[in-house]
C-alpha positions in Angstrom: 122.8 124.8 106.2 124.5 122.0 104.3 121.6 119.8 104.2 119.7 122.3 102.3 122.1 123.4 100.2 122.9 119.7 99.4 119.2 119.0 98.8 118.9 122.2 96.6 121.9 121.5 94.3 120.5 118.1 93.9 116.9 119.5 93.0 118.4 122.0 90.4 120.7 118.9 88.8 117.6 117.0 88.6 115.6 119.8 86.9 117.8 120.7 84.5 119.4 117.1 83.5 116.3 114.7 83.1 113.2 116.1 81.0 110.1 114.9 82.9 106.6 115.6 83.5 106.1 115.5 87.6 108.0 114.7 90.6 106.0 113.1 93.8 108.3 113.6 96.8 107.5 110.2 99.3 109.1 109.5 102.5 109.8 113.0 104.2 108.1 112.0 107.7 110.6 112.7 110.4 110.4 110.9 114.0 111.8 111.3 117.3 114.9 109.4 117.7 118.6 110.0 118.7 119.7 110.8 115.2 117.1 114.1 115.0 117.8 114.7 118.8 121.3 115.4 117.8 120.3 117.4 114.9 118.2 119.2 117.6 120.9 119.7 120.1 123.3 121.2 117.2 120.8 123.5 115.8 121.5 125.6 119.4 117.8 123.6 120.2 116.2 127.4 120.9 112.8 126.5 119.5 111.6 123.2 120.8 112.5 119.7 119.8 108.9 119.2 118.1 108.7 122.9 116.4 112.1 121.6 115.2 111.2 118.6 113.5 108.1 120.3 111.9 110.6 123.2 110.5 113.4 121.0 109.4 110.6 118.9 107.3 109.2 122.1 105.9 112.4 123.5 105.0 113.3 120.7 103.3 110.1 120.6 101.5 109.8 123.8 100.4 113.7 123.9 99.1 112.9 121.3 96.8 109.5 122.5 95.6 110.8 126.4 95.1 114.2 124.7 93.4 111.8 122.8 90.9 109.6 125.8 90.4 112.8 128.1 90.0 114.7 125.8 87.6 112.2 124.0 85.7 108.2 125.4 85.7 107.4 122.8 83.7 107.8 119.9 86.4 104.5 119.4 88.1 105.3 118.4 91.9 103.1 116.5 93.9 103.2 115.1 97.5 102.4 111.2 98.4 100.7 111.2 101.3 99.3 109.1 103.9 95.6 108.7 104.2 95.1 110.8 107.4 96.6 114.1 107.9 94.9 114.2 111.2 91.5 113.0 113.2 89.0 115.2 113.7 89.1 114.2 117.7 92.8 115.6 117.8 92.6 118.5 115.5 89.1 120.1 114.1 90.5 121.1 110.8 90.9 117.1 110.4 89.0 113.6 109.2 86.6 112.0 111.2 88.6 109.1 111.3 90.6 107.2 114.0 93.9 106.1 112.2 96.8 105.1 114.5 99.0 107.3 112.1 98.5 110.9 111.5 101.0 112.8 109.1 100.5 116.0 110.9 101.7 114.4 115.0 103.1 111.4 114.2 105.4 112.2 111.0 105.9 116.1 112.2 104.4 117.0 108.3 101.9 119.3 107.8 101.3 118.5 104.4 97.3 120.1 104.2 99.6 123.7 105.0 102.1 123.1 102.5 98.8 122.1 99.7 97.5 125.8 101.3 100.9 127.5 100.6 100.8 126.6 97.0 103.9 124.4 97.5 102.3 121.3 95.3 100.6 120.8 91.9 98.9 117.6 92.8 98.5 115.0 96.1 98.6 111.5 95.8 96.9 109.8 98.8 97.5 106.2 99.8 93.8 105.2 100.6 94.1 101.0 101.2 91.0 100.5 103.3 87.7 99.6 102.2 84.6 101.3 102.2 83.6 99.8 105.5 86.7 100.0 107.1 86.0 101.3 110.6 89.0 103.8 111.8 90.0 105.0 108.1 86.7 104.5 106.1 87.9 105.0 102.3 84.9 107.4 101.5 85.9 109.4 104.4 89.6 109.6 103.9 89.3 110.5 99.8 86.5 113.1 100.5 88.7 115.3 103.2 91.5 114.9 100.7 89.2 116.0 97.4 88.1 118.7 99.4 91.3 119.8 100.4 92.8 119.5 96.4 89.5 121.0 95.2 89.8 124.4 98.0 93.6 124.7 96.3 92.9 123.9 92.7 94.9 121.0 92.5 94.2 117.5 91.4 93.9 114.5 93.6 95.0 111.1 92.6 94.3 107.8 94.9 96.0 104.9 95.2 93.9 101.8 95.8 94.5 98.4 97.6 93.7 96.2 94.3 96.3 93.7 96.1 93.7 93.0 98.9 90.6 92.2 96.6 89.0 89.0 96.9 91.3 89.0 100.3 90.2 88.3 104.0 90.9 92.1 104.2 88.0 93.8 105.9 85.5 94.8 103.4 87.8 93.3 100.5 86.1 89.9 100.5 84.0 90.8 97.5 85.7 91.6 94.5 84.0 94.8 93.7 85.4 96.7 96.4 87.6 99.0 93.7 84.8 99.4 91.1 82.3 100.6 94.6 85.2 103.0 95.7 85.8 104.7 92.1 81.8 105.2 91.8 81.8 106.4 94.7 84.8 109.2 94.2 84.8 110.2 90.8 82.6 113.1 91.0 84.5 114.2 93.9 86.1 117.8 93.5 89.8 117.9 92.4 89.8 114.0 91.8 92.2 113.5 88.8 92.6 109.5 88.8 
């Protein structure tokens, strides 16, 4: 496949040309649109459209991570992910959340599987909600990812919403929201910062 060959070549060039400690993969979701459907039709349309979206995502991510590992083992590879892999209501292995966006179903990306398959050295979760958020409570989100990281012996890093401090956003009216979040998560397994 031309796309995978190009990505493998670019990843190999990056890994040999630049001295970096780590790389964080981001913007890897696929969506149902005319362009992706055309790609599906061109592929032979044998597996079903949604299966195609999952598979192309997996192939791209696996190509990048495998190329980095084969080219330069010192490069730590991480994945930047949205807060919710799946809501428990839609998948028993998911978090006890009611998020509008689930990376597994809306982004056609099984980050949990990728982590469990050893593709990544760390996870960066974008946890921009408060401790009192109803749909995606910060502590629930971070505990779910922490458990996944801990079970797979990798580190978890958390992106906080410091720009919401002392704002009108739910749970952020008090300036100590981030401090309270840090106190909740610093003892979690796998938590790296």
